[in-house]
DRENTORLO-655530 format. One record per residue (C-alpha): residue number from 1; residue in three letters; chain; x, y, z. Coordinates in steps of 0.25 Angstrom, whole numbers, padded with zeros to 4 digits, always signed. Example, Ala and Ser with C-alpha at 12.3 -4.5 7.8 and 13.67 -1.06 7.14 Angstrom:
residues 2
1, ALA, A, +0049, -0018, +0031
2, SER, A, +0055, -0004, +0029
end
This chain:
residues 88
1, UNK, A, +0000, +0000, +0000
2, UNK, A, +0006, +0014, -0004
3, UNK, A, +0007, +0026, +0006
4, UNK, A, -0006, +0032, +0000
5, UNK, A, -0014, +0020, +0001
6, UNK, A, -0009, +0016, +0015
7, UNK, A, -0013, +0030, +0020
8, UNK, A, -0027, +0029, +0013
9, UNK, A, -0029, +0015, +0019
10, UNK, A, -0025, +0020, +0033
11, UNK, A, -0034, +0032, +0032
12, UNK, A, -0046, +0024, +0028
13, UNK, A, -0043, +0014, +0039
14, UNK, A, -0043, +0025, +0049
15, UNK, A, -0056, +0032, +0045
16, UNK, A, -0063, +0018, +0044
17, UNK, A, -0058, +0015, +0059
18, UNK, A, -0063, +0029, +0063
19, UNK, A, -0077, +0026, +0057
20, UNK, A, -0077, +0012, +0064
21, UNK, A, -0073, +0018, +0077
22, UNK, A, -0084, +0029, +0076
23, UNK, A, -0094, +0018, +0074
24, UNK, A, -0098, +0020, +0059
25, UNK, A, -0105, +0009, +0052
26, UNK, A, -0102, +0013, +0038
27, UNK, A, -0090, +0019, +0032
28, UNK, A, -0089, +0025, +0018
29, UNK, A, -0075, +0027, +0013
30, UNK, A, -0070, +0033, -0001
31, UNK, A, -0057, +0027, -0006
32, UNK, A, -0050, +0034, -0017
33, UNK, A, -0039, +0028, -0026
34, UNK, A, -0031, +0034, -0037
35, UNK, A, -0033, +0025, -0049
36, UNK, A, -0022, +0026, -0060
37, UNK, A, -0030, +0017, -0070
38, UNK, A, -0045, +0015, -0067
39, UNK, A, -0047, +0005, -0078
40, UNK, A, -0037, -0005, -0072
41, UNK, A, -0041, -0016, -0063
42, UNK, A, -0032, -0016, -0050
43, UNK, A, -0032, -0017, -0035
44, UNK, A, -0035, -0004, -0028
45, UNK, A, -0026, -0007, -0017
46, UNK, A, -0027, +0007, -0010
47, UNK, A, -0042, +0006, -0009
48, UNK, A, -0041, -0009, -0004
49, UNK, A, -0032, -0004, +0007
50, UNK, A, -0041, +0007, +0011
51, UNK, A, -0053, -0002, +0011
52, UNK, A, -0045, -0013, +0019
53, UNK, A, -0042, -0002, +0029
54, UNK, A, -0056, +0002, +0031
55, UNK, A, -0061, -0012, +0033
56, UNK, A, -0050, -0015, +0043
57, UNK, A, -0056, -0004, +0051
58, UNK, A, -0069, -0012, +0053
59, UNK, A, -0076, -0009, +0040
60, UNK, A, -0081, -0018, +0029
61, UNK, A, -0083, -0013, +0014
62, UNK, A, -0097, -0014, +0010
63, UNK, A, -0099, -0006, -0003
64, UNK, A, -0089, +0002, -0012
65, UNK, A, -0092, +0011, -0024
66, UNK, A, -0081, +0016, -0034
67, UNK, A, -0079, +0028, -0042
68, UNK, A, -0068, +0032, -0051
69, UNK, A, -0065, +0047, -0055
70, UNK, A, -0055, +0056, -0061
71, UNK, A, -0051, +0068, -0053
72, UNK, A, -0039, +0078, -0054
73, UNK, A, -0031, +0068, -0047
74, UNK, A, -0033, +0057, -0056
75, UNK, A, -0042, +0044, -0057
76, UNK, A, -0048, +0040, -0043
77, UNK, A, -0056, +0028, -0039
78, UNK, A, -0065, +0031, -0027
79, UNK, A, -0071, +0019, -0019
80, UNK, A, -0082, +0023, -0009
81, UNK, A, -0083, +0011, +0001
82, UNK, A, -0094, +0009, +0011
83, UNK, A, -0089, +0001, +0023
84, UNK, A, -0098, -0005, +0034
85, UNK, A, -0093, -0007, +0048
86, UNK, A, -0088, -0022, +0050
87, UNK, A, -0096, -0030, +0060
88, UNK, A, -0087, -0034, +0071
end
């Protein structure tokens, strides 16, 4: 995992942990990843690491929606994920 992906995963895990401790039952999180070639099939390792960090904080991914766009900074893929509190 690269420095930027590691930092994003740590932040996602921290925020997920805070929401869990607060007692939230639903967490909606937006993940954004730069995409150099949107037509290629490839692992989204940065996103996977972030989702894993959220799930490690007591959440379970339930639904996901994806969007792709071009902004001044280049192509981006955004995933909006709905997590539900894991029953423990």
